[in-house]
C-alpha positions in Angstrom: 95.7 118.0 87.9 97.9 116.0 85.7 97.0 114.5 82.3 97.9 110.8 82.4 97.8 108.1 79.7 97.5 104.5 80.9 98.2 101.7 78.4 96.5 98.5 79.7 94.7 95.7 77.9 92.9 94.4 81.0 89.7 96.5 81.2 89.2 95.9 85.0 92.7 96.9 85.8 92.3 100.0 83.6 89.2 101.0 85.5 90.9 100.5 88.9 93.9 102.6 88.0 91.7 105.3 86.2 89.3 105.6 89.1 92.1 105.7 91.7 94.0 108.4 89.9 90.8 110.4 89.0 89.9 110.3 92.7 93.3 111.9 93.4 92.4 114.7 91.0 94.0 113.6 87.7 92.6 113.2 84.2 93.3 109.6 83.0 92.8 108.1 79.5 93.0 104.3 79.3 94.2 102.8 76.0 94.1 99.1 75.3 97.3 98.5 73.2 100.8 99.7 72.8 100.6 101.1 69.2 97.6 103.3 70.0 99.1 104.4 73.3 102.2 105.6 71.5 100.1 107.4 68.9 98.0 109.1 71.5 101.0 110.1 73.6 102.5 111.8 70.5 99.2 113.7 69.9 98.3 114.6 73.5 101.8 115.1 75.1 100.6 113.9 78.6 102.2 114.8 81.9 102.8 111.2 82.7 102.5 107.8 81.0 101.8 104.5 82.7 102.5 101.3 80.7 101.8 97.6 81.2 104.6 95.4 79.9 102.4 92.9 78.2 100.0 94.5 75.7 98.7 93.6 72.2 100.4 95.0 69.1 103.4 96.5 71.0 104.6 95.7 74.5 105.2 98.4 77.1 109.0 98.2 77.0 109.0 98.8 73.2 106.5 101.7 73.7 108.9 103.1 76.3 111.9 102.8 74.0 110.0 104.8 71.4 108.9 107.4 73.9 112.5 107.9 74.9 113.6 108.2 71.2 110.9 110.9 70.6 112.2 114.5 71.1 108.8 115.7 72.3 108.2 112.9 74.8 111.7 111.8 76.0 111.5 113.6 79.3 107.9 112.5 80.1 107.8 110.5 83.3 106.9 106.8 82.7 105.7 104.3 85.2 105.8 100.6 84.3 102.8 99.0 86.1 103.0 95.3 85.4 102.5 91.8 86.7 106.1 90.9 85.8 107.9 90.5 89.0 111.5 89.4 88.3 114.5 91.6 88.9 115.4 91.0 85.2 112.1 92.4 84.0 112.5 95.4 86.2 116.1 96.0 85.0 115.0 95.8 81.4 112.3 98.4 82.0 114.8 100.8 83.8 117.4 100.2 81.0 114.7 101.2 78.5 114.1 104.4 80.4 111.4 103.8 83.0 111.1 106.4 85.7 109.5 104.0 88.2 108.4 100.4 88.3 105.4 99.1 90.3 104.3 95.4 90.4 100.7 94.2 90.3 98.8 93.6 92.5 99.5 97.0 94.1 98.2 99.2 96.9 96.1 102.1 95.6 97.6 104.6 98.0 101.1 103.5 96.9 100.1 104.1 93.3 99.0 107.6 94.1 102.1 108.2 96.1 104.4 107.1 93.3 102.5 109.1 90.7 102.5 112.3 92.8 106.3 111.9 93.5 107.0 111.4 89.8 105.1 114.5 88.9 106.8 116.5 91.7 110.2 115.3 90.6 109.5 116.4 87.0 108.4 119.8 88.3 111.6 120.2 90.3 113.8 119.0 87.5 112.2 121.1 84.7 110.7 124.0 86.6 107.1 123.2 85.8 104.8 120.5 84.6 104.7 120.2 80.8 102.4 122.8 79.2 99.0 121.4 78.3 99.2 121.8 74.5 96.3 119.5 73.8 93.6 118.0 76.1 93.1 114.4 76.8 
């Protein structure tokens, strides 16, 4: 079971992603804006972070840049899950440090597949999932 933070201002999308990943056995907290998402990520040190590009207070790409600048979070896998579909938007996200990029609308099985692969790659690269220092 991974601890996941999902930053999304659309409540329905938040419920869909939360329920999909919880059905796959993960704990998921949904946060409605970028500033709060960054604060919670710093406090909770999640196993994975999912960000929407367009959010109130701070967009997902800026949250991602700040995650990558934080010594405790910089290696945390980050999935950009967004309605932005241009190659330029995707390149901006990867340049900012995104691990993966998935466009909305998405297939639920594909989301689970990507999340599981991200977690497995982190485990291979660092030897284990991040230690649960705090609970979600």
